[in-house]
C-alpha positions in Angstrom: 262.0 70.2 99.9 263.1 73.3 97.6 266.2 72.5 96.0 269.1 74.3 97.4 272.1 75.1 96.1 274.6 76.9 98.2 278.3 76.5 98.6 278.1 74.3 95.9 280.5 76.4 93.7 282.9 76.4 96.1 282.1 72.0 96.8 283.2 72.0 93.0 286.0 73.9 92.8 287.2 71.2 95.9 286.4 68.1 93.9 289.3 66.5 91.5 287.9 66.8 87.8 284.2 67.5 88.6 284.9 71.6 87.2 286.9 70.2 84.0 284.1 68.1 83.3 281.7 70.8 84.1 283.5 73.2 81.8 283.5 70.0 79.1 280.1 68.9 79.1 277.7 72.3 80.3 279.4 75.4 80.8 281.0 77.2 77.6 279.6 79.4 74.9 275.9 78.0 76.5 276.6 79.5 79.9 280.4 80.4 80.1 282.5 79.0 83.4 283.6 82.6 84.3 279.8 83.9 84.4 279.1 80.6 86.7 282.1 81.5 89.4 281.9 86.1 89.3 278.0 84.8 90.0 278.0 82.6 92.0 276.7 83.4 95.4 274.1 84.7 93.3 273.5 82.5 91.3 272.6 80.1 94.4 270.8 82.6 96.0 267.8 82.6 92.9 264.9 79.8 93.5 265.7 78.6 89.4 263.1 76.4 90.4 260.3 78.4 90.3 260.5 79.8 87.0 259.2 76.9 84.2 261.1 77.4 81.0 258.9 75.4 78.9 256.1 77.8 80.1 255.0 81.1 78.7 253.6 82.6 81.7 257.3 81.9 83.0 258.6 84.4 80.7 258.4 87.2 83.1 260.3 85.6 85.8 262.5 84.8 83.6 262.8 88.6 82.2 263.1 89.5 85.3 266.2 86.9 86.5 267.8 87.5 83.4 267.5 91.5 83.7 269.1 90.9 87.4 272.2 89.5 85.9 272.8 91.7 83.1 272.5 94.4 86.0 274.5 93.4 88.2 277.6 92.4 85.2 277.3 95.8 83.9 277.8 97.1 88.0 280.9 94.5 88.1 282.4 95.2 84.7 281.9 99.2 86.3 283.9 98.8 89.4 286.3 96.8 87.9 286.9 100.0 86.0 286.6 102.2 88.3 289.5 100.0 90.6 291.9 99.3 87.2 291.3 95.8 87.1 291.6 95.7 83.5 291.6 91.8 83.6 288.5 91.3 85.3 286.6 94.1 83.4 287.3 92.8 80.7 286.4 89.8 81.4 283.1 90.5 82.8 282.0 93.0 79.9 282.8 90.0 77.0 280.2 87.9 79.6 277.9 90.9 79.8 277.7 91.1 75.7 277.9 87.2 75.3 274.5 87.1 77.7 272.8 90.0 76.4 273.8 88.4 72.6 271.9 84.8 73.3 269.8 85.4 75.7 268.2 89.0 75.5 265.1 87.9 73.6 265.0 84.9 75.0 264.4 84.4 78.9 263.1 81.3 79.6 266.7 79.7 77.8 268.9 81.5 80.5 267.0 79.6 83.1 266.9 77.0 81.4 270.8 76.6 80.9 272.1 78.0 84.3 269.7 75.4 86.3 270.9 72.4 83.7 274.0 73.9 84.6 272.9 73.6 88.9 271.7 70.2 88.4 274.6 68.6 87.0 276.6 70.1 89.3 274.7 68.2 92.1 274.3 64.8 90.1 278.3 65.3 89.1 279.6 66.3 93.6 276.0 63.5 94.1 277.9 60.3 92.4 282.0 61.8 93.4 280.6 61.1 96.7 279.9 57.2 96.3 282.4 56.4 93.8 286.5 57.8 94.3 286.9 58.8 89.9 286.6 61.7 88.8 284.8 60.2 85.3 281.8 59.6 86.6 279.4 57.6 85.2 276.6 60.1 84.6 279.5 61.1 81.4 280.5 57.7 80.1 277.7 57.6 77.7 279.4 61.2 76.5 282.2 60.5 76.5 281.8 57.6 74.0 280.1 59.7 71.3 283.0 62.4 71.5 285.4 59.7 70.9 283.3 58.2 68.0 282.6 61.5 66.2 286.4 62.2 66.5 287.3 58.7 65.2 285.1 59.5 62.5 286.2 62.4 61.9 289.6 61.2 61.3 288.4 58.3 59.5 286.8 60.9 56.8 290.1 62.9 56.5 291.9 59.4 55.2 289.3 58.6 53.3 289.4 62.1 51.5 293.7 61.5 51.5 292.9 57.7 50.1 290.9 59.0 47.3 293.5 61.8 46.3 296.1 59.0 46.0 293.7 56.3 43.9 293.1 59.6 41.9 297.3 60.1 41.4 297.0 56.4 40.4 294.5 56.7 38.3 296.1 59.6 36.5 299.3 57.6 36.3 297.5 54.5 35.0 295.8 57.3 32.0 299.3 58.5 31.8 300.4 54.6 31.4 297.9 53.7 29.1 298.7 56.2 26.7 302.2 55.2 26.5 301.4 52.0 25.7 298.9 52.9 22.7 302.1 54.9 21.7 303.7 52.2 21.4 301.9 49.8 19.7 301.0 52.5 17.4 305.6 52.9 16.1 305.1 48.3 16.5 302.5 49.0 14.6 304.1 51.7 11.8 307.3 49.7 11.6 305.7 46.4 11.1 304.4 47.7 8.1 308.0 50.1 6.8 309.3 46.9 6.7 306.6 45.2 5.2 307.2 47.9 2.1 310.6 47.6 1.9 311.5 46.8 -1.7 314.7 44.1 -2.7 317.5 45.9 -3.2 316.8 49.0 -1.5 318.0 49.5 1.8 315.7 47.9 5.1 314.5 51.9 6.8 314.1 49.4 9.8 315.3 46.4 10.9 314.2 43.3 13.0 315.9 44.4 16.0 314.2 47.4 16.0 310.8 46.6 16.0 311.8 43.9 18.6 313.3 46.3 21.2 309.9 48.3 20.5 307.4 44.9 21.5 309.9 44.4 24.2 309.1 47.3 25.3 305.8 47.1 24.7 305.6 43.9 26.8 307.4 45.5 29.7 304.4 49.0 29.8 301.6 46.5 29.5 303.3 44.8 31.9 303.7 47.3 34.8 300.5 49.2 33.3 298.3 45.7 34.4 300.6 45.5 37.5 299.2 49.0 38.5 295.6 48.3 37.4 295.7 45.6 39.6 297.0 47.5 42.8 294.7 50.1 41.8 291.8 47.9 42.3 293.2 46.5 45.4 293.6 50.0 47.0 289.8 50.5 45.9 288.6 48.1 47.2 290.6 49.0 50.6 288.5 52.3 50.3 285.4 50.7 49.6 286.3 48.8 53.0 287.3 51.6 55.0 284.3 53.9 53.7 282.1 50.9 55.1 283.9 51.1 58.2 283.3 54.9 58.7 280.0 54.9 57.8 279.2 51.7 60.5 280.9 54.1 63.5 279.0 57.0 61.8 275.9 54.7 62.5 276.6 53.6 66.2 277.2 57.1 67.0 273.6 58.4 65.4 272.7 55.5 67.4 274.4 57.4 70.9 272.9 60.5 70.0 269.4 59.5 69.5 269.9 57.6 72.4 270.9 61.4 74.4 268.2 62.6 72.2 265.7 59.9 73.4 267.0 61.0 77.5 266.5 64.8 76.7 263.0 64.5 75.2 261.5 62.1 77.8 263.1 64.6 80.5 261.3 67.3 79.0 258.4 65.0 78.9 258.5 63.8 83.0 259.4 67.9 83.3 255.8 68.7 82.4 254.8 66.7 85.7 257.6 67.9 88.1 261.2 66.6 87.3 264.0 68.0 86.4 264.1 70.4 83.8 266.9 68.8 80.9 269.7 71.2 79.6 270.0 73.1 76.6 270.1 71.1 73.5 273.3 72.6 72.5 275.5 70.0 73.0 273.3 67.5 70.9 273.5 70.4 68.2 276.9 70.3 68.2 277.3 66.4 68.2 274.9 66.4 65.0 276.3 69.0 63.3 279.7 67.0 63.4 278.4 64.0 62.4 276.7 65.4 59.8 279.7 66.8 59.0 281.5 63.6 58.5 278.9 62.0 56.4 278.4 64.7 54.1 282.2 64.7 54.1 282.0 60.9 53.6 279.1 61.2 51.0 281.2 63.9 48.8 284.0 60.9 48.8 282.1 58.5 47.4 280.6 60.6 45.0 284.3 61.5 43.4 285.2 58.0 43.7 281.4 57.3 41.4 283.5 60.0 39.4 286.7 58.6 38.7 285.3 54.9 37.5 283.6 57.1 34.9 286.6 57.8 34.0 288.0 55.1 33.7 285.9 51.8 34.4 289.3 49.2 34.8 286.7 47.2 35.6 283.6 46.0 33.5 281.8 45.3 36.1 279.5 47.1 38.9 280.6 48.4 42.0 278.1 47.0 44.2 280.3 47.8 47.2 280.3 51.8 45.6 276.6 51.8 45.4 275.7 50.4 49.1 278.3 53.0 50.4 276.0 56.2 48.3 273.1 54.1 49.7 274.3 54.5 53.3 275.1 58.1 53.1 272.0 58.8 52.0 270.5 56.9 54.6 272.4 58.7 58.0 271.8 61.9 56.6 268.3 60.7 56.1 267.8 59.6 59.6 270.0 62.1 60.7 268.0 65.4 59.7 264.7 63.4 60.8 265.5 62.4 64.2 267.1 66.1 65.4 264.0 68.0 63.7 262.8 68.3 67.4 259.9 70.2 69.3 262.4 72.4 71.6 259.5 73.9 73.5 256.0 72.2 74.0 252.8 73.5 74.5 250.7 73.6 77.0 249.3 70.8 78.7 245.6 72.3 78.3 244.6 74.3 75.3 241.7 76.1 75.3 239.8 77.1 72.3 240.4 80.4 70.5 243.2 80.8 72.9 246.4 82.0 71.8 249.0 79.0 72.1 252.7 78.1 71.2 255.7 75.8 70.7 258.9 76.0 69.1 261.2 73.2 66.9 264.4 73.5 66.4 266.5 71.8 63.2 269.9 70.5 65.3 272.0 69.1 62.1 271.2 71.9 59.8 273.5 74.2 60.0 276.6 72.0 58.2 274.6 70.7 55.5 273.7 75.0 54.9 270.2 73.9 55.6 269.7 78.1 56.8 270.2 78.9 53.4 267.3 77.3 52.5 263.7 78.1 52.0 261.8 75.6 54.6 258.2 76.3 55.7 257.1 74.6 59.0 253.6 73.5 59.5 251.9 72.4 62.6 249.1 70.2 62.1 246.8 68.5 65.4 246.0 65.4 65.3 243.8 62.5 68.1 247.0 60.3 69.6 245.7 57.7 68.6 246.3 58.8 64.9 250.0 60.4 66.1 251.2 57.4 67.9 252.0 55.0 64.8 253.8 58.5 63.0 256.1 57.7 66.2 257.8 54.6 63.9 256.4 55.7 60.2 256.0 58.7 59.5 252.1 59.3 57.7 253.1 62.3 55.3 250.1 61.6 53.7 247.6 61.1 56.5 249.2 64.9 57.0 248.0 66.0 54.1 245.1 64.9 53.9 244.0 66.6 57.1 242.4 69.7 57.0 244.8 72.7 58.7 242.0 74.8 59.3 241.2 74.1 62.2 244.9 75.6 63.7 245.5 79.6 62.5 248.7 80.7 62.1 250.4 77.9 62.1 253.0 78.4 59.2 256.2 79.1 60.0 259.0 79.5 57.5 262.8 78.6 59.6 265.1 81.5 60.4 268.6 80.8 61.7 270.1 82.9 64.2 274.0 83.8 64.1 274.2 84.6 67.1 273.0 81.4 68.6 273.5 79.8 65.9 269.7 78.6 66.1 268.0 77.0 63.4 264.1 76.8 64.5 260.5 78.2 64.2 259.1 80.2 66.8 255.2 79.7 66.8 253.8 81.6 69.2 250.5 83.5 68.5 248.7 79.8 67.2 244.9 79.7 67.7 242.9 76.6 67.7 239.4 77.5 66.0 237.6 74.5 67.5 238.0 71.1 68.6 239.1 68.8 66.4 237.5 66.1 65.7 237.5 62.6 68.0 239.5 60.2 67.2 239.5 56.3 67.0 237.2 54.9 70.4 237.3 58.0 72.7 233.4 57.7 72.3 233.2 56.8 76.1 236.2 59.8 76.9 235.0 62.7 78.7 236.1 66.2 77.0 238.7 66.2 80.1 240.4 62.7 79.0 241.1 62.8 75.4 244.5 63.1 74.4 246.1 65.3 71.4 249.3 65.7 69.4 251.0 69.0 67.7 252.7 67.9 64.5 254.7 70.0 63.0 256.8 68.7 59.0 258.3 70.2 57.0 260.6 69.1 54.0 264.4 69.7 53.5 266.9 70.2 50.1 270.1 69.0 50.4 272.7 69.6 48.2 271.3 70.9 44.9 268.4 69.0 45.6 268.9 65.4 44.9 268.2 64.6 48.3 264.8 65.7 49.5 263.6 64.4 53.2 260.6 65.0 54.3 260.4 65.7 58.4 258.5 65.3 61.1 258.2 66.1 65.1 255.8 65.1 67.4 255.0 67.1 70.7 253.4 65.9 73.6 250.4 65.2 74.8 248.4 67.2 74.9 244.1 67.8 75.9 241.7 70.8 74.3 239.2 72.3 75.9 236.1 74.7 75.1 235.4 76.0 78.6 237.6 76.5 82.1 235.5 74.7 84.0 237.1 72.2 82.2 240.7 72.4 83.0 241.2 71.0 86.3 239.6 68.2 85.0 242.1 68.3 82.1 245.1 69.0 84.1 244.0 65.2 85.9 244.4 64.3 82.3 248.0 65.7 81.6 249.2 64.8 85.1 248.5 61.2 84.9 250.4 61.0 82.1 252.9 62.9 82.5 253.8 61.0 85.0 253.2 57.5 84.1 253.0 57.5 80.8 255.5 55.5 77.9 256.9 58.3 76.0 258.2 56.9 73.0 254.6 55.2 72.3 252.2 57.6 74.1 250.5 55.0 76.1 250.1 55.0 79.7 248.8 52.6 82.5 245.6 52.2 83.4 246.6 51.7 87.2 249.8 51.9 89.3 251.2 51.2 92.6 250.6 53.7 95.3 254.4 54.1 95.4 254.9 55.5 92.4 251.5 57.6 92.5 252.7 59.6 95.6 256.4 60.3 93.8 254.6 61.7 91.2 252.8 63.9 93.8 255.7 65.0 95.4 257.2 66.5 92.0 253.6 68.1 91.5 254.4 69.5 94.7 257.9 70.7 94.6 257.1 72.2 90.8 254.3 73.9 91.7 254.7 74.9 94.9 258.6 75.3 95.5 258.6 72.4 98.1 257.5 68.7 98.0 256.2 66.0 100.3 257.3 64.1 103.4 256.6 60.8 104.4 254.1 61.9 107.2 251.5 64.1 104.6 251.8 60.9 101.5 250.8 58.2 104.7 248.0 61.1 105.5 246.9 61.3 101.4 246.7 57.2 101.3 244.7 56.6 104.3 242.0 59.4 102.3 242.9 57.2 99.0 242.3 54.0 100.9 240.0 54.5 104.2 241.0 51.8 106.7 243.7 49.8 104.4 247.1 49.5 106.2 249.7 51.3 104.4 251.8 49.6 101.5 253.4 51.3 98.8 252.1 48.1 96.4 248.5 49.2 96.7 247.0 49.5 93.6 246.4 52.6 92.6 243.9 52.7 89.4 243.0 55.7 87.4 239.4 55.8 87.7 240.1 56.7 91.8 242.1 59.7 90.3 240.7 61.3 87.0 237.6 62.8 88.5 235.2 59.9 88.4 235.5 58.6 91.7 235.3 61.5 95.1 236.8 60.3 98.0 234.7 58.4 100.8 231.9 60.7 102.4 233.2 63.7 100.5 232.0 65.9 97.4 235.0 66.0 95.7 237.7 63.4 94.0 241.1 62.8 95.1 242.9 64.6 91.9 240.2 68.4 92.7 241.5 68.4 96.6 245.3 67.3 96.0 245.1 69.9 93.1 243.7 72.6 95.1 245.9 72.6 98.4 248.8 72.8 95.8 246.7 75.8 93.9 246.3 77.6 97.2 249.9 77.4 98.0 251.2 78.6 94.8 248.9 81.4 95.0 248.7 82.6 98.5 251.8 81.1 100.7 254.1 79.9 98.9 256.4 81.5 100.4 255.3 79.5 103.8 255.2 76.9 102.3 258.8 76.8 101.4 259.7 77.8 104.7 257.9 75.2 106.1 255.8 76.7 107.9 252.7 74.9 107.0 252.0 70.9 108.5 249.9 70.7 104.5 248.1 66.9 104.4 247.5 66.1 107.9 244.6 64.7 109.3 242.9 66.4 112.4 243.3 63.2 115.0 247.3 63.6 114.2 246.9 67.4 114.3 245.5 66.6 117.9 247.7 63.8 118.4 251.0 66.4 118.1 249.2 69.6 120.0 248.5 66.8 123.0 252.1 66.2 123.9 253.4 69.5 123.8 253.7 71.6 127.7 253.8 75.3 125.5 250.5 77.1 125.5 248.4 78.5 122.9 250.7 76.7 120.1 249.1 75.7 116.5 250.1 74.3 113.6 247.9 75.1 109.8 246.8 71.8 107.7 245.1 71.7 104.7 241.6 71.3 104.9 239.5 67.3 105.1 236.1 68.5 104.9 236.7 71.6 102.1 238.8 71.3 98.9 241.3 74.8 98.4 241.4 75.0 102.1 243.4 75.2 105.1 242.4 74.9 108.8 244.8 76.4 111.8 244.7 73.1 114.9 245.4 75.1 118.2 245.6 74.0 122.1 245.4 76.5 124.8 244.5 76.1 128.4 241.2 77.2 129.4 240.1 78.2 133.1 237.9 76.2 134.6 235.2 76.5 137.8 237.5 77.2 140.5 240.0 78.7 138.5 241.3 75.4 137.1 242.7 75.1 134.0 242.2 72.3 131.7 244.2 72.0 128.0 241.4 72.4 125.2 242.0 71.2 121.3 239.7 73.4 119.0 239.8 73.9 114.9 239.2 77.3 113.2 236.5 77.3 110.1 238.8 76.4 107.2 239.9 79.2 104.9 239.5 79.5 101.2 241.5 80.6 98.2 239.0 83.2 98.4 239.2 84.3 101.8 243.1 84.6 102.0 242.5 86.9 98.8 241.1 88.5 101.3 243.7 89.3 103.6 246.6 86.8 103.0 247.4 83.8 105.6 250.2 85.4 107.6 248.1 88.3 108.4 245.3 86.2 109.6 247.6 84.4 111.8 249.1 87.7 113.2 245.8 88.9 114.1 244.4 85.9 116.1 246.8 86.4 119.5 245.6 83.1 121.0 248.0 81.5 117.9 251.5 82.3 119.9 253.4 79.3 119.3 253.6 77.5 115.9 254.4 74.1 116.3 256.3 72.5 117.9 257.9 75.3 118.8 258.7 78.9 117.1 257.2 81.9 118.6 255.0 83.2 116.2 256.2 86.1 114.5 259.3 85.1 114.5 257.8 81.8 112.1 255.9 84.5 110.0 257.2 88.3 110.5 258.9 88.2 107.2 255.2 87.8 105.6 253.6 90.3 107.7 254.8 92.9 105.3 253.9 91.8 102.2 251.3 94.0 101.2 250.5 94.0 97.4 249.6 97.9 96.5 248.3 99.9 93.2 248.3 103.1 92.3 246.2 105.4 91.3 247.5 109.0 90.3 249.5 110.2 93.3 247.9 107.6 96.3 249.4 103.7 96.8 246.8 101.6 98.2 247.2 98.5 100.2 246.0 95.0 99.3 243.4 95.5 102.7 242.1 98.3 101.5 242.2 97.1 97.9 240.0 94.9 98.7 238.0 95.9 101.5 236.8 98.7 98.2 236.8 95.6 95.6 234.8 94.1 98.0 232.5 97.3 97.7 232.5 97.4 94.6 231.3 93.3 93.9 227.9 94.4 96.0 229.8 92.5 99.3 229.0 92.8 102.7 232.7 91.2 104.0 232.7 92.2 107.5 236.4 93.1 109.3 236.1 90.0 111.1 236.2 88.1 107.8 238.7 90.9 106.6 240.8 90.5 109.6 240.5 86.2 109.9 238.5 86.0 113.0 237.4 82.9 113.2 233.1 81.9 113.5 231.5 81.0 116.6 229.2 79.5 115.1 228.9 78.6 111.8 225.7 76.1 111.3 223.2 79.5 111.9 221.9 81.7 110.1 224.0 84.8 109.2 227.5 83.2 110.0 230.4 83.1 107.8 229.8 81.7 104.1 233.0 81.5 101.8 234.6 84.5 103.5 231.7 86.9 104.0 229.4 86.9 107.3 226.1 88.5 107.3 225.5 91.2 109.3 222.8 89.5 111.6 226.4 87.5 112.7 227.5 88.1 116.5 230.3 86.9 117.9 230.7 85.5 122.5 233.8 86.1 123.8 232.7 83.2 126.8 235.1 80.6 126.9 234.8 78.2 124.0 233.4 74.8 123.9 235.1 71.8 121.7 233.7 72.7 118.1 233.8 76.6 118.6 236.4 79.1 118.1 237.8 81.7 120.7 237.1 85.4 120.5 238.1 86.4 123.7 241.4 87.2 122.7 241.0 87.4 119.5 239.3 91.0 120.4 241.3 92.0 123.4 237.9 91.6 125.1 237.9 90.1 129.1 236.5 86.4 129.5 232.6 86.1 130.0 231.7 89.9 128.3 230.3 90.1 125.1 230.4 92.8 121.9 228.3 92.9 118.6 229.8 92.2 115.9 231.3 95.6 113.9 229.4 97.2 111.2 229.5 95.7 107.6 232.4 97.5 105.6 229.4 98.0 103.2 227.6 100.1 105.7 231.6 101.4 106.9 231.9 102.9 102.8 228.7 105.0 103.3 230.2 106.9 105.8 232.7 109.4 104.0 234.7 110.1 107.0 235.7 106.3 106.5 235.7 107.0 103.0 238.1 110.1 103.1 240.3 107.9 105.5 240.4 105.0 103.0 241.7 107.1 100.2 244.3 109.1 101.5 246.8 107.0 101.9 249.4 109.6 103.8 247.0 110.1 106.7 247.0 106.2 107.5 250.8 106.3 107.7 250.4 109.0 110.2 247.0 108.4 112.4 247.2 109.9 116.1 245.4 109.5 118.9 244.5 112.9 119.3 243.1 113.1 115.5 243.8 114.4 112.3 242.8 116.5 109.6 242.5 116.6 105.9 241.4 119.9 103.8 240.9 121.4 106.6 238.5 119.2 107.5 238.7 117.1 111.0 238.8 113.3 110.6 237.9 111.5 113.6 240.4 110.1 116.1 241.5 106.5 116.4 239.7 106.7 120.0 236.4 108.5 118.1 236.6 105.5 115.5 236.6 103.1 117.9 233.8 103.8 120.2 230.4 101.6 119.3 232.5 99.0 120.0 234.7 96.1 117.1 235.7 99.0 114.6 239.0 99.0 117.0 239.9 96.0 115.4 239.6 97.2 111.6 241.7 100.8 113.0 244.4 98.9 114.8 244.7 96.2 111.3 244.5 99.7 108.7 247.6 101.3 111.2 249.3 97.9 112.3 249.7 97.1 108.6 251.1 100.9 107.5 
């Protein structure tokens, strides 16, 4: 089912502890909690799941959401000003400006932030229902990170104070050393003066004086040695505290990297329909805090090295000090290299000579002043066999040897956005000139099955250039195609990869259990169509994949059954083609109806008939995916047919499937409306109550001052393309005998077709109620649409949209020329369906 957030903010406010936790962990600069409060109703009304922040093609939809939010914020600010509510207006104005600054050119990030907040609220509320503690398990690790970073920050400040104390002590030792030196010089001079005195000369220096000075020398020397020992002990203590600090930083880094790994895993799974990961801002805050601590620790280590060089109070080297320096360097390098991530993944299927994009971000750069340096990022593409080992051991030499000329516009300079405090590089117009060479042992795989990765590299310089850190970020796998016909098979590869791959090794399993496959298909439909599949639909899919086999979630589902290698039994299409085409049809032509549950979806013919046979209501129908045609829906319906003697009998039948091409000519809802023998949507919803809101949906185009509706556009398009679509195919009328020549094929019907309105037998489609003709009578099909368009009167009627809004039974005129009335146009039989359709729609 589509995710709903109605009333969620009220529940958050009523739950103890959750609001404060959300403020600390989710909301803040990324999305102010005040914005969540003031605009809660609007936020909860939007379908955020329909916009994928990782898909550039959804940028327009994201921009619409952002624009609507900003417009509403500005309007509420104006209303508060008019009412004299100064404080509320000030707060709303602040929200408007901060959101404009942060997301004005990043609408997809806006959607990501709001969606993350909503889903996190749901998780916390759900956890709160199963636990009396307001502190949920979701945040335990985050709390540990915050505590560790706070302890590390306090420890580095203490280390700074300890080093300053060492410096003061060392200065005192230097003073004492100088004083001792002066005393020793004085003793030497006094001794020399005493020895130089001759007999009979009065003694200038006595033995007692020399003894007193020597006593002072001994006392000073003892104090000096004592202070030196204390100083050495204090230094060892600083070394020990520094080691403990770095151990704390190492643990914090490991936990942060676990969180980052979870974010990357969620990003990976989101491509297959999983929940979108939240913004990287909280991770950036942690990385910057840790970077600040590590850099502060390294500065204190450098100060210790400087103090030791000034006064080498011990002759031997300090291995502890050397180890501190090496550990600082190692942790800084690890933090910088691991915090260089792919923020926006490239699309899963890339076509050569077609633009594609991605973006990278440095999470720990600002505190280390990397935003003040020149960092060039390069993008490479490698077969997954070569990219996989680089996850653990980056091979920059291999990348240097590989050709980068395959990608155009593959070099960017990292830029710093001061308003969002993001340091990153956005590749918006990369183009792959040709398909890269196959790697490893992929010779047996098809083009659609071979996977590649984008590899982004850069070099970061810390301090005064004394530390150079090469960094590398690897994208999720992707497939490179050269023809559009390869896209469906390529999407099968990426579906399997997203659902069943290990993101840490870039490898996948060759077989899964059906329970896993069912969950993945459900996520795929939820992502693509806005609503997932229920258990009954998944069982129907299972029966197609395992004909005659008893349902089992542990049934083995091999990749060969899925990946375009085995057709479904008795069909000319594969498992994936059937699933994918159904989802694409819903996505493009029936997403709203699917979201409201008006389409039964995956249901076998037998199951549909069983459902309808138990109902008492007449003219009941349901819409399901066709089992015999990929990417098509069909209607199963029941009706009472009058037999001999006036006795009625219930009859079940199915309409010929409608493909995506058919629904492009006339939308599904209007087809259902035009078929008058369909009255009640299973189980008991009147047709108009269910589909009324979709009757009015009509894409239009404006040429000059004239606006054309979708039906008119499709009629004109059919004429332009040389098609011969008839009124019946446009109106969605069923065909009486699909097997005969001149019948409906792919939504286009031959002029030679005819419709019988006598009561249909099983396998035939009823036309009597569809055309409003009494049972038993016969009428000819309307003339082909191409012939209608040869009539200048009809063309005038079509092209003058204003007349269509006011057709009257008595006739119309255009520039003094009298046009035929509806009744006149209806003469000759059949054409009334077209005219009624035009009049109803307009």
